[in-house]
N, C-alpha and C positions, 0 to 999 in steps of 0.2 A: 503493499500499500503506499502511496506515495505521501510525502510530508505537507505536500498543498491540500490533499484528501484530509489529513490528519488536521492541518491548521484553518482549514476554510471549513471542515466538518462535512460530513457524509450527507447532510440534509441541508443546502444552501438555501439560498432566496428561491431560487425558482423553484426548488424542491417543494418548499415550505406553501409558495404559493398554489403550487398544483394540487397539494394534500389539504390547503386551508379550503380549496374547492369542491374536493369529496364530501360527500354525504355519510355521515356516521351516526349510526343509529346507535346510542348511548343507553345500554341494558345494564341494570342493576345499581344501585346507591349502597355503600358499606353502611351497615348500620353502627351506629356511634357507640359500640359496646366492644368490650376487650375481645381483641382475636389476635393469636399467635400464628401468624404466616409459616411459621416451622423452617427449618434447615432443608434447602434443595441442593441435592449433589450433582454436578453436569455428568451424564453417561459420557464415558470416553470416546474420542472419536466423533463427537455430534458434527454435523455438517448444516448449514444454513441451508436449507430447500426452498420451493417455492413457496410453502406452506408458511415458513418462518419469515420469508419476507413479507408476506400479507399480515402476520401477526405484530410486525414490527410498524408496518406501514399505518396498520389500526391504530397502535400504541400512541406513533407520531401524531397521526391526526386527532386524535383524543387531546394530546398535550397540546398540541397547537390551537384547538377550541377552547380548553381549559385556560389556558394562558392570555389568549386574546379576553376571555370573558371577565379574568381579573384583572388585567391591566388595560384593556381598552386599546391595545395598540399592540402589533406583532414585533415582539420582542426575542423570539425564540431562534431569531437569525444573528442575535448577537455575536456568536463565534465566528459568523460568515464573515471572510475577507476574500473580496475579489482584487483586491491592490496589493497584494502580496509582491514585492519584488522578485524577479526570479534569482536574484543574488541571496537575498533572505531567505528563499525555501530552499536553494542549494545549500546553505550552511545550516540550516534546521536539518534537513536529511542526513548531513555528516553527523550532526552531533548527535541525533538520537538511533543511531542507525545500532547501537548495542542493545536499545530497548526494543525495536521492532523487529527483530531477527527472531523472536520466536523462544528465545533461550533464558530469558530473565526469569529470576526466581517469583513467583506467585505474590501478587501483590493482595494486602488485606485493605480493603476498603471500608472505614467504619463512619456513622453519622448519628447526632442525636438529633432529632427534630421535634418542634413545635409551631404550630399555628405558621408552617412551612410553605404554603401554597403557593405565595409569590416566586419562590427559588428552587423548588420542587422540580417542575417541569423542566428547567436547565440542569438540574444536577442528576435527574433522571436520563436525562440526551445524553450528557459528557459521560455519565457512566458506562453506557451502550457504545458508544463510540472506543471508548477506550477497551472494552472487552473485545472489539472487533480487530483493533490496533494489534493487542496484545495476544489476544486467543482467550478464546472463551473459559479455556481449562486454568489461563492463569491469572484470574482473580476471583475475590469474594467478596460479596456486598453485604454487610452487616448495618442494618438500619435500628435504629430504638426509638420509637414516638410514643409519645404518652400525651393526655389531655388538650389535644388540639380540638378547636372547636369549628374550624374551617374547612376548607377541600382536602386537607393533608392526609386524612386516612383514604378516602376515596383514591386519590391520585396514589397513595402506597398500594393499596389492593389492585390496581391497574397495572401498576409497575411488576409485582410479582408473579400476578400472570403472565406477562411478558418475559419475565426472565424464567420462568418454568420451562415455556414454551421453547424458550432458545438454548436451554440446557446450560445456564449461568448459575453457578453455585451461589447461594445466597440465604440469609436468614434475616426476614423482616419481622420485628413485633411491632405492633400498635396496640397502645392500651388507653384507658380511660382514668387511671389513677392519677389523682392532683399530688402535688408534694403536700406531704404532712406538716403542719403547722407548726410543729415543736422542734423540726428537723433544720439546721443551718443550712443555709443555701449554699454554700461550699460544697457542704457534706452530701446535699442531694445531688448537684451536677457531678461531684465523683462518682456516686452510684450509678447514674446514668450513664458515664463514659466505661464504666466496669461494664455496664450491661451490653453495651454496643460490643466491648471487646471480648465477650464470654468465649464466641466460639475460638478465636485465636489463644486464648489462654488454654483451652483444654487442647487445642491441637496448632501450636505455634510453630512447630519444627518447620514445617513445610514452606512456610511465608518468609521472603525476603522482607519485606518492609510493609508496614502499615502506614496508610493515607487516612491520617483524618481528618475530618470535615465539617466545620461549622455550617451555618445557614447562609453561605457567602455565593454569589455569582461566580462561576469561573469557566475557564474553559479546558478543553482538554489539554492544550498544549502549555496552560500552567502547571498541569499535574506533572505534564513529561518533563518539564524543566525541575521542579522539584526532585522529581526520581533520578533525573541526571545529575543532579548537584549532588544529591545524597550518595550515589554510586560513586560519582569521580571523586568526591573528598574523603568517603569513608565516615560520612557523616551519621551521629548518633540522632540527631535532630535538625530538620532541615523546615525552613519555613517560608513564605512569601510575606508581603506587608498589605494590611488592610487598611482601608482608608473609608473615612464618612465626611460631612459636608462640613466645611470648616471657613466662616467668616465668606469671602466671595467664591471660594475653591474648595479643594478637598485636603484634607489633613489627616495624619498618621492616627489609626484608631486605637490602637490594643497598647496605650501607654500603661496600663494598669499592668499588663504582664510582662512585656518586653522589657530586656535588660542590656546594655550593651557590654562589650568585654572588660569593663572596669566595673561590672555592677550597679552601674547608675541607670534611671529611668531615658527614656525617648520623649522628646518633643512632639508636640503635634505638628510644628512646620516642617514640611521635608527637608529644605534646605537648610535646617539646623538640627536635623533628628538626634545627632549626639554631639558631645564635646570631645570625644575621641577622635583625632586627625585622622587615623587609619581608616575608621567608619565612614568618615564623611566622603573622603576621595572615592573609596568605593561605591558609596552612595550616589555620588554625582556622576559616576562610569558606567553607572549599572551593572556592578562586578559583585560577586556574593562577599559576605564578611562573617567574620566568627563573631559571635555574641554570648552572653553566658544563658539568656531565656528569650524565647519566642515560642509563638502561636499564631497568631494572626491570621484566624479563620481557615488555615490549613496547615497541616502539619505532617510531613514523611517522618517516620520514626522506625530505627533499624529496628528488627522484629526481636532481636536476640536479647535486648534490653527487658524484655517482658519474659523471659524463659527461665527455669531453673526454680526451686524452691524460694530464693530470693528475688525473683523478677519482680519489676516495679508494678505497681498498681495505681490508679488515680486515688486521690487520700484528699482527707480534710488535715488541716494543723492538730499537731498534739497539742496536750495542755496547756504547754508553755511556750509554745512556738507563735509565732507572728501568723494571725490569721489571712494567709495570704491565698491567692486562687489556686485550684486545685491544678492546673497548669503550670503556675509559679512553682509549686510545691514540687510537680513533676520535675521540670527544669533542676532545681536544688538537687533533689533524688540522684540525677543522673549524673552531676557533678561530685557528689559525695561517692558514687559508685565508679570515679574516675570516666566516666563517659563525657568526656569534655568537647568532644566536637559537633557546636551547635553552630549551625549557619542559617543567616538571613540571605535571601535572594531578591533582591530589590527590582528585577526584571518582572518578577511575577507581583501583580497588583489586584488584589480583590476588592469587592464593596458588598456590603448588606442590601442597599437599596439603589433603586434604578438611576437617580440624579448622579451621585458619584461613581456609578458604575460607566455612565456614559460620559462623563470627564474621562475615566481612565483609558476609553478607548479611542481618545483623541491623539493626534499625532504627538503633542506635547509628553505624553506619558506612554505611549504605546507606538516605538518605532517599526511599525509594518516593513519600513522600506531598507531598514538597517540591518546587516548580517549580525548575527552572533558573534560574540567575542571570542577569541582562539581560547579554548580551554585552558591552556597552558598560563595563558596572560591572566586568567581569573583565579588559579591555582592559590589556593588560602596556606599561610605560615601561620599554625596553630602555635596561639601563646598558651602560658599557664592559666591563665583567667585570675579572677580577683578573689579576695580571701574572704568579702564580706559583700553582702548584695541588699541594696535597698528594696523594703520591703513596705505597702501601704494597706494597713490590715483592714479589713473586711469585719466587722465585728458583730453587728447587728445582725439576728437571725434571717431575715429579711432584706438587709440592705442590699442594695445595686451598686453602691457605691463607696470609696474607702472612706470610713467614719472613724479613725483613730489615728494619732501622731504617726507619722511616719518613723521608722528605724532601721537598723543593718543588722540582716541575719548572718551568723558565720556559717559558711560551708564547709 
C-alpha cells in the first residue's frame, strides 16, 4: 500500500461524496443498558472479500451520516489531503517502510470513551485504516466506555459488528455505571485505563507497543509517526502534542501532565513551551525531544513496561504522595524503574475540538509540502533527567483542576 493512500486515507473526499449519496437503512438502536461486546479473535488468514467490502462500505456510510448529523458539516475527510507534495510522499514511504512491511510486532490500541460521539467516527475510521495497513492480525482494539448519554454506545455497537465481520481482534465494553461519589477522580480514571488494558495484562507477551488514545481527532499518519519514533529511539513512552483554543489561536493543552527534561512544566505558548534551550530548538524544528513526562492525547508505550509481576499499572497517588494525574504517576513510575526514554514529537499535533483541529491542519502547523526530517538528524542523545519533578496536586474528590500548592516530587 502506498503512503499516499496511508496519508490521504482509503476513503477520501470523492469516496465520501459517493457514500454520502448512498441510502442506508439504519436498523436497531443500542439499548442504553450495560453490554459487553466480548473479545473477538481474528481467524488466521482472514482475507477481505466482496462481502467484507460491503460491510466496510455500510459502516462508512453509517459513520458519514452520523458525523454529518452531529457536526452539520462534512468532517470525515479531515485526514484526506490531495495536496501532498511528491517529495513529502516519497520521504514518508521511506520513513515508514519498516512499519508497513507486515513484520512489525502487533500493536495494542486502547481507549476510554465517555460521550465521545463527536470524535468516535474519526477514531473508528483511522483504526480500520491502520488495520488495513499493518494487517488485520497485527492489531488488537480495546475500548472501554461507560456512562455515555449520546450516540457513543450506538456507534460502538456498529463498530463492533464491523470488526467481527472483518476479523479484527478486539474487545469493546460499554456500560452505564457512573462514577461512584466516594471515589477520587484520579483513582477512578486509573481504574478505567486499567479496564481498557486488561486484555494486554493477561496476554502482553505478543504485543510490541501500546497506543493509548484520549478522545482526540487524529489521522493514521499521526499514529505511524509515534510508532516510528518509538521504534527508532527504543522509547519507553512516546507522545504527540495536544492543543486547544488559546487567545486568538491555539495553545499547548496538557500543561498539567507534561514535564520537560528538567522536570518543569510546559507553558501554553508554543513558541515558549519550555525554558530548556535544547527542547525549544527541537520544538521549533519539528524534531522529537526528550521529556520527563507526556501523554498529550495519544501515547505509544513499550509493552514491556507492563510485563512481569511488578509490571506497571495506572494508579492513584499513595497516602503521602502528591496527588498527581494517573498519567503523571505513570511517568514517575517509569523513571523509578529506569525506563527513562520518554519522547515528545512536535510533528504530531492533536486536538479535542473542531476549531483547534482545523487550525492545526493549516500550513503553519501542518507542513504537507515539506519532506520529513532525516531520522539521523532527529536522533536524540538521551540525558539522565531530573532528580525532582514539579507536581500540581488535585486534592478534591471531584476536582478537575489543580487545587493545592505546587511541590516537587523526588524520583
